[in-house]
C-alpha positions in Angstrom: 78.3 184.0 -102.2 81.6 185.7 -102.6 84.0 188.3 -101.1 81.7 190.5 -99.0 84.3 193.0 -97.5 88.0 193.7 -97.2 89.7 195.6 -94.4 93.3 197.1 -94.3 94.6 197.1 -90.7 97.9 197.5 -88.9 99.4 195.1 -86.4 101.2 196.8 -83.6 101.4 194.3 -80.6 101.1 197.2 -78.1 97.6 197.8 -79.2 96.7 194.7 -77.1 96.5 196.2 -73.6 98.5 193.4 -71.9 101.4 194.4 -74.1 100.8 198.1 -74.4 100.3 198.6 -70.6 98.9 202.1 -71.3 100.9 203.0 -74.4 97.9 201.9 -76.5 96.1 205.0 -75.3 98.2 207.1 -77.7 96.5 205.3 -80.7 92.9 205.5 -79.4 91.6 206.3 -83.0 93.2 203.2 -84.3 91.7 201.1 -81.5 88.2 202.6 -82.2 88.6 201.9 -85.9 89.8 198.3 -85.2 86.7 197.7 -83.1 84.5 199.1 -85.9 86.2 196.7 -88.4 85.5 193.8 -86.0 81.9 194.9 -85.6 81.4 195.0 -89.4 83.2 191.8 -90.0 81.0 190.0 -87.5 77.9 191.5 -89.1 78.8 189.9 -92.4 78.7 186.4 -90.7 81.6 185.2 -92.7 82.2 181.5 -93.6 85.9 182.2 -94.0 88.4 184.9 -93.0 91.5 185.3 -95.2 94.4 187.1 -93.5 97.3 188.3 -95.6 100.3 188.9 -93.3 103.7 190.5 -93.9 105.1 188.4 -90.9 103.9 185.0 -92.0 106.7 182.9 -93.6 108.1 184.9 -96.5 109.3 183.1 -99.7 111.3 184.7 -102.5 109.6 182.8 -105.4 106.2 181.7 -104.0 103.5 182.2 -101.4 103.1 180.7 -97.9 99.6 179.3 -97.4 98.9 177.7 -94.0 98.4 173.9 -94.6 97.6 172.5 -91.1 94.1 171.9 -89.7 94.7 174.2 -86.7 97.2 176.9 -85.7 98.0 178.5 -82.4 99.8 181.5 -81.3 100.6 183.9 -78.4 102.2 187.2 -77.7 105.0 185.5 -75.8 107.6 187.2 -78.0 106.2 190.5 -76.6 106.3 189.4 -72.9 102.7 188.2 -72.7 102.5 184.4 -73.3 99.1 184.2 -71.7 97.6 186.2 -74.6 96.8 183.2 -76.8 94.6 182.4 -79.9 93.8 179.3 -81.8 92.2 179.1 -85.3 90.8 176.5 -87.5 92.2 176.6 -91.1 89.9 176.1 -94.1 92.2 173.6 -96.0 89.9 173.1 -98.9 89.7 176.9 -99.5 93.4 177.2 -99.1 94.1 174.3 -101.6 91.7 175.9 -104.1 93.8 179.1 -104.0 97.0 177.2 -104.3 95.7 175.3 -107.3 94.9 178.6 -109.1 98.4 179.8 -108.3 100.0 176.6 -109.6 98.2 177.1 -112.9 100.1 180.3 -113.2 103.3 178.5 -112.3 103.5 180.3 -108.9 104.6 177.8 -106.2 103.1 177.6 -102.7 104.3 176.0 -99.5 103.3 175.7 -95.8 105.5 176.8 -92.9 109.0 175.6 -92.6 109.8 173.3 -89.7 109.4 175.1 -86.4 107.8 178.2 -87.8 104.1 177.2 -87.7 102.9 179.5 -84.9 100.6 182.4 -85.7 102.6 185.5 -86.4 101.8 188.8 -84.7 100.5 190.4 -87.9 97.8 187.8 -88.0 97.4 187.6 -84.2 96.6 191.3 -83.7 93.7 191.5 -86.2 92.3 188.2 -84.9 92.5 189.5 -81.3 90.0 192.2 -82.2 87.8 189.9 -84.3 87.6 187.5 -81.4 85.8 190.2 -79.4 82.8 190.1 -81.8 82.7 186.6 -83.2 83.6 183.0 -82.1 86.7 182.2 -84.1 86.1 178.5 -83.3 83.1 178.7 -85.6 84.8 180.6 -88.5 87.4 179.1 -90.7 90.6 181.0 -91.4 93.1 181.0 -94.3 96.5 182.6 -93.4 98.6 183.7 -96.4 102.1 185.3 -96.5 103.6 187.8 -98.9 106.5 187.0 -101.3 109.4 188.3 -103.3 107.3 188.0 -106.5 106.0 190.9 -108.6 103.2 193.3 -107.9 101.2 191.5 -110.6 101.6 188.2 -108.9 100.2 189.7 -105.6 97.3 191.1 -107.6 96.7 187.7 -109.1 96.6 186.1 -105.7 93.9 188.5 -104.6 91.9 187.7 -107.7 92.3 184.0 -106.9 90.9 184.5 -103.4 87.8 186.3 -104.7 87.3 183.6 -107.4 87.6 180.8 -104.9 85.1 182.5 -102.5 82.6 182.7 -105.4 83.1 179.2 -106.5 82.9 177.8 -103.0 79.7 179.8 -102.4 81.4 181.2 -99.2 80.9 184.5 -97.5 84.6 185.7 -97.4 86.1 188.6 -95.4 89.6 189.6 -96.3 91.9 191.1 -93.7 94.9 192.8 -95.3 97.4 193.2 -92.4 100.1 195.8 -92.9 101.7 198.8 -91.3 102.6 201.8 -93.3 106.0 203.6 -93.2 108.4 202.9 -90.4 110.3 206.2 -90.9 108.0 208.9 -89.6 110.0 210.1 -86.6 113.6 210.5 -85.7 113.1 208.6 -82.5 111.1 205.9 -84.3 112.3 202.3 -84.9 114.0 203.3 -88.2 114.5 207.0 -87.8 113.1 209.6 -90.1 113.0 209.8 -93.9 111.1 212.2 -96.0 109.7 209.3 -98.0 107.9 208.1 -94.9 105.1 210.7 -94.5 105.0 211.0 -98.4 104.2 207.3 -98.7 101.7 207.3 -95.9 99.8 210.3 -97.4 99.7 208.6 -100.8 98.3 205.4 -99.5 95.9 207.1 -97.1 94.6 209.1 -100.1 94.2 205.9 -102.1 92.3 204.2 -99.3 90.1 207.3 -98.9 89.2 207.5 -102.6 88.9 203.7 -103.1 91.1 203.9 -106.2 93.1 200.8 -105.1 94.6 200.2 -108.5 96.8 203.2 -107.9 98.7 201.1 -105.4 100.4 199.4 -108.3 101.6 202.8 -109.7 103.5 203.9 -106.5 107.1 204.8 -107.1 109.4 202.0 -106.1 112.0 204.3 -104.6 109.4 206.0 -102.5 108.2 202.7 -101.1 111.7 201.5 -100.3 112.7 204.8 -98.7 109.6 204.7 -96.5 110.4 201.2 -95.1 106.8 200.1 -95.5 105.7 196.6 -94.7 102.1 196.5 -95.8 102.0 197.5 -99.5 102.0 193.9 -101.0 99.3 192.9 -98.5 97.2 195.9 -99.8 98.0 194.9 -103.4 96.5 191.4 -102.7 93.4 193.2 -101.3 93.2 195.4 -104.4 93.3 192.3 -106.6 90.5 190.7 -104.6 88.3 193.7 -105.0 89.0 194.3 -108.6 85.9 194.4 -110.7 83.6 194.4 -107.7 81.5 197.5 -106.8 82.5 198.6 -103.3 82.5 201.6 -101.0 85.7 202.9 -99.5 86.3 204.5 -96.1 89.5 205.5 -94.3 88.5 204.9 -90.7 91.7 206.2 -89.1 95.3 207.1 -89.6 97.9 207.7 -86.8 101.7 207.5 -86.4 102.7 208.6 -82.9 105.4 206.0 -82.5 107.1 206.6 -85.8 105.2 203.9 -87.7 102.1 204.6 -89.7 98.8 202.8 -88.8 95.9 203.1 -91.2 92.6 201.3 -90.9 90.4 201.3 -94.0 87.1 199.5 -94.9 86.0 198.3 -98.3 82.4 197.0 -98.3 81.3 195.1 -101.4 78.0 196.6 -102.5 74.9 194.4 -103.0 76.7 191.5 -101.3 74.5 188.3 -101.2 72.1 188.4 -98.3 72.5 192.2 -97.8 69.4 193.3 -95.9 70.3 196.7 -94.5 68.4 198.5 -97.3 65.4 196.2 -96.7 65.4 197.0 -93.0 65.7 200.7 -93.6 62.8 200.5 -96.1 60.6 198.7 -93.6 61.4 201.3 -90.9 60.6 204.1 -93.3 57.3 202.4 -94.3 55.8 203.6 -91.0 55.8 207.1 -92.6 53.7 205.8 -95.5 51.3 203.9 -93.3 50.3 206.6 -90.8 53.2 205.8 -88.4 51.6 202.5 -87.4 54.9 200.6 -87.5 57.2 201.4 -84.6 60.8 201.7 -85.9 62.1 199.7 -82.9 59.8 196.8 -83.7 60.6 197.0 -87.4 64.3 196.8 -86.5 63.8 193.8 -84.2 61.9 192.0 -87.0 64.5 192.8 -89.6 67.3 191.5 -87.2 65.5 188.2 -86.5 64.7 187.6 -90.2 68.3 188.4 -91.2 69.8 185.9 -88.8 67.2 183.2 -89.5 67.0 183.5 -93.3 70.5 184.6 -94.2 72.5 183.4 -91.2 74.0 186.8 -90.7 73.8 189.7 -88.2 72.0 192.6 -89.6 74.3 195.6 -90.1 72.9 198.8 -88.6 70.8 200.5 -91.4 71.5 204.0 -92.4 69.2 207.0 -91.7 67.7 205.6 -88.5 65.7 207.9 -86.2 67.8 209.6 -83.5 66.2 207.5 -80.8 67.8 204.4 -82.4 71.0 205.9 -83.8 72.2 208.1 -80.9 70.5 206.8 -77.7 72.0 204.1 -75.5 69.7 201.9 -73.3 69.1 198.4 -72.2 66.4 196.6 -74.2 64.6 193.3 -74.4 63.3 191.7 -77.6 60.4 189.3 -77.1 59.0 186.9 -79.7 55.6 185.2 -79.5 54.1 182.6 -81.7 50.3 182.0 -81.6 50.2 183.7 -78.2 53.1 181.6 -76.7 56.5 183.0 -75.8 59.0 181.9 -78.4 62.1 183.8 -77.2 63.0 186.7 -75.0 66.6 188.1 -74.4 67.7 191.5 -73.3 70.2 193.7 -71.5 69.6 195.4 -68.2 72.0 198.3 -69.1 73.4 199.4 -72.5 76.2 197.2 -73.8 76.4 198.6 -77.4 77.1 201.9 -79.0 73.5 202.6 -79.8 70.0 201.4 -79.0 69.8 200.1 -82.6 72.8 197.8 -82.1 71.2 196.7 -78.7 68.0 195.7 -80.4 69.8 194.0 -83.3 71.9 191.8 -81.1 69.1 191.0 -78.7 66.9 190.1 -81.6 69.6 187.6 -82.7 69.8 186.2 -79.2 66.1 185.9 -78.8 65.8 184.0 -82.0 68.8 181.7 -81.7 70.2 181.7 -78.1 67.2 181.5 -75.6 68.0 178.3 -73.8 64.3 177.6 -73.2 63.6 177.2 -76.9 65.1 175.8 -80.1 66.3 178.3 -82.6 63.6 179.9 -84.7 63.1 178.3 -88.1 62.6 180.1 -91.4 59.1 178.7 -91.7 58.1 180.3 -88.4 59.0 183.9 -89.3 55.6 184.9 -90.7 53.9 183.6 -87.5 56.0 185.6 -85.0 54.8 188.7 -83.2 57.3 191.2 -81.8 57.7 193.6 -78.9 60.6 195.7 -77.7 61.0 196.9 -74.1 63.4 199.8 -73.5 64.5 200.0 -70.0 64.9 203.2 -67.9 67.6 203.7 -65.4 67.4 201.4 -62.4 66.7 203.1 -59.0 67.2 201.6 -55.5 64.2 200.3 -53.6 64.0 200.9 -49.9 60.7 199.2 -49.2 58.3 196.8 -50.9 55.7 199.7 -51.1 57.8 201.2 -53.8 57.2 198.3 -56.1 54.3 197.7 -58.4 54.5 194.6 -60.8 52.3 196.3 -63.3 54.3 199.5 -63.6 57.9 198.6 -62.5 60.2 195.9 -63.4 62.5 194.6 -60.7 66.2 193.7 -60.4 67.4 191.5 -57.5 71.1 191.1 -56.9 73.5 189.5 -54.4 77.2 189.5 -55.1 77.7 188.4 -58.7 74.2 187.0 -59.0 71.6 189.1 -60.7 68.0 188.5 -61.9 65.6 190.8 -63.7 61.8 190.6 -64.4 60.0 192.9 -66.7 56.7 194.6 -65.5 53.2 193.8 -66.5 53.7 190.1 -67.2 50.7 187.7 -67.4 50.4 185.7 -64.1 52.7 188.0 -62.1 50.2 189.9 -60.0 51.9 190.6 -56.7 55.2 192.1 -55.6 56.2 188.8 -53.8 55.5 186.8 -57.0 57.7 189.3 -58.9 60.6 189.1 -56.4 60.4 185.3 -56.2 60.7 184.8 -59.9 63.5 187.3 -60.2 65.4 185.6 -57.4 64.9 182.2 -59.2 66.3 183.7 -62.4 69.3 185.0 -60.4 70.0 181.6 -58.8 69.1 182.9 -55.3 67.2 181.0 -52.7 63.7 182.4 -51.8 64.8 183.5 -48.4 68.2 184.8 -49.4 68.8 188.5 -48.9 69.0 190.5 -52.1 69.4 194.1 -53.1 66.3 195.4 -54.9 66.1 197.9 -57.7 63.1 199.0 -59.9 62.9 200.4 -63.4 60.3 201.6 -65.7 59.8 200.3 -69.2 58.5 201.7 -72.5 57.0 198.8 -74.4 56.9 199.1 -78.2 54.5 196.8 -80.1 53.0 198.8 -83.0 53.5 196.8 -86.2 54.8 193.8 -84.4 51.8 191.5 -85.3 52.4 188.3 -87.2 52.1 188.4 -91.0 50.0 185.3 -90.9 47.9 183.8 -88.1 
C-alpha cells in the first residue's frame, strides 16, 4: 500500500453553514468540489489521512507534527463553539516521518503549551470528510508548515509517501491552503496585481498536473499575492513525485477577495484499485449476449471490493446512462445457497446517481445488515445477487389498491417508517405485508399508519453464484 490520492483544498470557515449563515452560497462550486473530494477520499478507504496545514503551529527551523494520541477542536473562534471535531492521531506514522526528517537534520516538534487544539485549516477539510467517513475509525497525522526552504517542504512530502509505503498503509494527503488574499480592493488585504496572477499560475499547474512547476514560481510574485497555501502544495508535490497520477482542477473561486482552489490528484494503479475490473465486468454483458445486467454486475463489484480490499468501490467510468445519470432508491439483496445473506436499501435516492446508490447499498448489505455477520472473502463465490430499483411512492386510499405480488408497501407514522418489497416468499396477503412493514417500522399491529405503495423493477440477470 502507499499514497493513493492527494487533494488541494482551501479552508474558509464560512464554508461551514453554521459560520457562513448563507454567505457560503457564494462559493457553491467550492462546496460541490469539497463534497466530491470527500466522496473520493472515502472511496479510497484510507488507513491514514495526512493533513498539511498553514495554521498549525509554525516553526522557523522545523516542522510541527502532532504528537498527542487525540486532538479536539471547534469553530469557537468563529462564533460557533458547538461545531466540534475529534481525531485520533497515528503516532507511529508521525514518528516515522519525524525520523526521516531528523536524518536530514530537520527538527520536528509537537504543539507548544496551550496551542494543541485543531486549527481551522485542518478543521474545515475534516468537516467535509466527516460527512463521508467515520473519523473515529481513520487515523490522522497533522503537520504544519515551516520557515525552511522549498526543498525541505518537498522532502517532507517524499517522506510522507515513503512512510506510507513502508507501513503498508493506504494514505490520503490533504494539502490545506488558500490561494492569494489580494484579489479584491474590499478583500481582507486589498488588491494587488500579483494576486490574480499567482492564482492563475497555480490553477494552471493544478489543471496540468505539472506540480514540480510550483517550485519555480517567482518569489516576489508569491509574496505580493499574500498566499498561504504554496508550501502546503509543495509538500503535496513532493509526496506525488515519481508516482503516476491524474490531475483535475475541480473548482476555483474568489468572491471574497481570497482564492479558493480545489484540485484532485489520483494515483493511478493504486493497490486494490478495482474500478477498471468493475467496468470490464459490466461491459462483459455486451460480449455475452447481454446476459449480465449492469446493475447486478455493479452490485457484485461493490461487495467484492469492500470484502476483499476493504474499500468502497469508486464509480467506474463509462457506465450506462441508467446508472450514471438516473437517481432512484434501490435495494441490494444477497443470498447464499438460497438463504438471505444481507439486504439493505434506500426508499428514495440519497446519492448523486443510481450507480452510487447501488455501490453504497452493496457495501451495507455485505457489512452492515444487523441480522447477519459481515460477508467473508471465502463466501463471495457462493453469493447470488439481485437489485431492486424502486419507483416513486404513491398514496394508498384503500387496501384494494395493494397487491403484495406487484406492489411494495411503505407504512409511516410520525418519524417511524417501514418498507417491504413486493413478491417475497411467504408474504401472500395484503395484511401479512402491512403487518411485517409495521413491525419493521416499530409500530404496533393496531397502530394507525399512513400507507404508500411503489412498484419495483427487479434485476437478477448474471447474479447467480460463481460456485454452488
